[in-house]
C-alpha positions in Angstrom: 0.0 0.0 0.0 1.5 3.3 -1.1 1.7 6.0 1.5 2.9 9.6 1.1 3.4 11.7 4.2 4.2 15.4 3.9 5.9 17.4 6.6 7.8 20.7 7.0 5.1 23.2 6.3 4.7 26.3 8.5 4.5 30.1 8.7 7.3 32.2 7.3 7.7 35.8 6.2 8.0 36.9 2.5 11.6 36.4 1.3 12.3 33.5 3.6 12.9 29.9 2.8 11.1 26.6 3.7 11.6 23.0 2.8 8.7 20.5 2.7 9.3 16.8 2.6 7.4 13.8 1.3 8.2 10.4 2.8 7.1 7.7 0.4 6.6 4.0 1.3 4.8 0.9 0.1 6.8 0.1 -3.0 9.9 0.9 -5.1 9.4 4.2 -6.8 12.0 3.9 -9.5 9.4 3.9 -12.3 7.5 6.8 -10.8 7.2 10.5 -11.3 6.9 12.4 -8.0 5.0 15.7 -8.0 4.3 18.6 -5.8 1.0 20.5 -6.2 -0.6 23.3 -4.2 -4.1 24.5 -3.5 -5.0 27.9 -2.1 -8.5 28.6 -0.7 -11.1 28.9 -3.4 -8.8 27.7 -6.2 -8.0 24.4 -8.0 -5.0 22.2 -7.4 -2.0 23.7 -9.2 1.1 21.9 -10.4 4.3 23.1 -8.9 7.1 20.7 -9.7 7.9 17.1 -10.6 10.8 14.8 -10.7 11.4 11.5 -12.3 12.7 9.2 -9.6 15.1 7.2 -11.8 16.8 10.0 -13.7 16.3 13.0 -11.5 14.8 14.9 -14.4 12.7 17.8 -13.2 9.9 20.1 -14.4 8.6 23.3 -12.9 5.7 25.7 -13.3 7.0 29.0 -14.6 6.1 31.0 -11.5 8.5 29.0 -9.2 11.5 28.5 -11.6 14.6 29.8 -10.0 13.0 29.9 -6.5 12.0 26.3 -5.9 14.0 23.1 -6.2 12.6 19.6 -6.2 14.9 16.7 -5.3 14.8 13.1 -4.0 16.9 11.1 -1.6 17.0 7.4 -2.7 18.3 6.1 0.6 15.5 7.8 2.6 12.8 7.3 -0.1 11.9 11.0 0.4 11.2 13.8 -2.0 11.8 17.4 -1.1 10.7 20.8 -2.3 13.1 23.6 -1.3 11.3 26.9 -1.5 13.4 30.1 -1.5 12.4 33.7 -1.8 8.8 32.9 -0.8 6.0 35.2 -1.7 2.5 35.7 -0.1 1.0 34.2 -3.3 2.9 30.9 -2.5 0.5 30.4 0.4 -1.4 27.1 0.0 -1.7 23.6 1.1 1.1 21.7 -0.6 0.5 18.1 -1.7 2.9 15.3 -2.7 1.8 12.9 -5.4 3.1 9.9 -7.2 2.4 8.6 -10.7 3.5 5.3 -12.1 5.3 6.4 -15.3 7.5 3.9 -17.1 7.9 6.2 -20.1 10.4 9.1 -20.2 7.7 11.8 -19.8 7.8 13.9 -16.6 4.9 16.4 -16.7 1.5 15.1 -15.8 -1.8 16.8 -14.7 -3.2 16.3 -11.2 -5.9 13.9 -12.6 -3.2 11.6 -13.9 -1.4 11.0 -10.6 -2.1 7.7 -8.8 -1.4 8.5 -5.1 -1.6 11.6 -2.9 -0.5 12.7 0.5 -2.7 14.5 3.0 -1.0 17.9 2.4 0.9 20.4 4.5 0.1 24.1 5.0 2.6 26.7 3.9 1.7 30.3 4.9 3.8 33.3 3.7 3.1 36.6 5.4 3.8 39.9 3.8 
């Protein structure tokens, strides 16, 4: 049974940094793409970043390029999202997701992901 558990959210001021983590368990994720999504109140779930576990290939939404970095630790079976220069508009619940993806493609929509975590709140004050 696949389980994704996010942690590391919190309250920070604009310009500060935060790292959220996603501990993955239940299977080998070598053929998976791991994604981070976020959802602010009253909005839909927005793609933030994704990483192909086997190759480390990454993909980002334009608004976070140069500020956020997605990475994975094979030994800990954990995916990270390092968020720098945070802005108030980054405030949202951040979700980790996993998609079985044996092809080389990396970018998938939220509807295409197979497993989801429970989310962790990130709040950026101005």
